[in-house]
N, C-alpha and C positions, 0 to 999 in steps of 0.2 A: 628597341627602346634605347635612347641615348641617355647617358648619365652625365651629370654635371659634377665635377669634383669641386667641393667647397674649399677644402684645404688639405694639404698633404703634411701630416705631422712628421712622418718618418718615411724615407724612401727605402727601397729594398736593401741596399748595402748597410744602411744605418740599423735597420731591423735585425739584419744578420749579426752585426757587431753587438747589438744589445742582447740578443739571445745567447751569443757565445759568452758574453760577460756574465749574464744572469746564470747560465749553466755552470760556469766556473764557481760563482759565488754559492750556488745551491750545493754543489759537491763539497766545497770547502766547509760550509756551515754544518753539513750533515756528516762530515768525516767519511766521505765516500758516497757511493750510490747504493750500497747494500740494502738499506731499509727504505729507500725512496719509492714513492708511488705518486706519479704526476696525474692530476685530475684537471681536465679542461672543462670549462663551463661552456655548454652549448650555446652558441654557434661559433663565434669567432675565437673562443679560447681553445677549442679542440685542435685546430691546425697548429696553433702556437705550442700546445702541449706536445704534439707529435714532433714538431721541429726541435723543441727543447730536449726531448728524450733522445733524439738523434745527436744533438750536441753533447749531451752527457755521455752517450755511448762512445763518441769520438774521444772524449777525455778519459773515460774509465774502462772502456772495453766491454762493459755490460750496459744494456739498454733497460732503464727502469720501466715497469709496467705503466700504461697510460689508460686512465679511465675517463668516462664522459658523464657529466651531470647535466640533466635537463631540469632546471629549477622552476619550471613554469608553475607547478602546483604548490610551490613553497613561497611564492612571491606574496608580499603583503598588499600588493595592488592588483591581485588576481581578478577582482570584480571589475576593474577598469580595462582589462585586457580584451574582454569580449565574452559573449554568452557561451561560446564553444571554443575555448582556447585550444590551440594545436599543441599537443603534448608528444614529445619524442621520447625515445628510450634513454634511460640512464643505464650505462654499461660500466660496471666496476668489476673487471675480471680479477678473480682472486680475493683475498681477504684484506681489508684495510685495518683490521685490528692490530694495534701496537705498531703501525707503520708511520713513517714520516711523510705526511701528505703535503704536496705542493699544489695549491689551487692556482690555476692559471686562467686569466682572461685577458682580452685585448686592452680594455680600459676599465679602470676602477675609479669610482668617483665618490658616491655618497655612502657606500658600504651596504646598500640594500641588497645588492646581488650577492655579496659575500655572506651576509647574514642568512639569506635563503640557502646558499650552498652549504654553509655550516649546519643548518637545521637538517638538510637532507643527508649530509654525510653521517651525522650521528645516528640516523635511522639504519645505517649499514654497519655500524660498529664504532668502537672507540679508538681513534688513532692516537699514537703517542704524541704527535705534534702536528700542527697545521700551519703552513706558511703560505703567504700570499705573494704571488709574483705575476708580473706582466710587463710588457715592454714600455708602456706609456700610461700616463694618467690623462684625463680629459682636458687638463689645462696646459698641456704641453710642457710640463716641468721635468720630464725625464722618467726614468723607471719607477714603477710603483713602489718598490721596496725602499726607494729614497723618499717618496712622498709620505708614507706612513711607516716610519721605522719601527715603532712599537707594534703596530698591527702586523707588519710583515714578519715579525718573529713571535707572533702570538702562539701560545702553546696550549694544548689540550691534554697534556700528559697526566699520568696517574700521580696522585699525591700520596 
């Protein structure tokens, strides 16, 4: 099957630079990698989370844990997905309680995916803080943490 490329938002070197920059910012914002826990949103957020963990390991010497969320059952449009949606595993090794969670996906646009991911995360524990990161938004305006500065630093910490 042949695929037609509609548009290329970022090429491989640019993605690599964006991931390196985001990894550096994440480490700086969190004062190191000690309490970090990266969570990729299944499908395309998972390889990005793995690559981001590798970049953080290059910077800090320690690789943060990486979890995987499948938000299928948490979607607000689940009824439109189909009669029998395909649900994959959510894998969150270790405890997320009181950790600095970094949610990672390839494109963040309306916030519906993030809302579903936050709903699911809370079912697994109460993180200290949740940050949103990804290499690009769907309008091609650059890294997600630049698109939604307030949301990218949203916290769920204890009061």
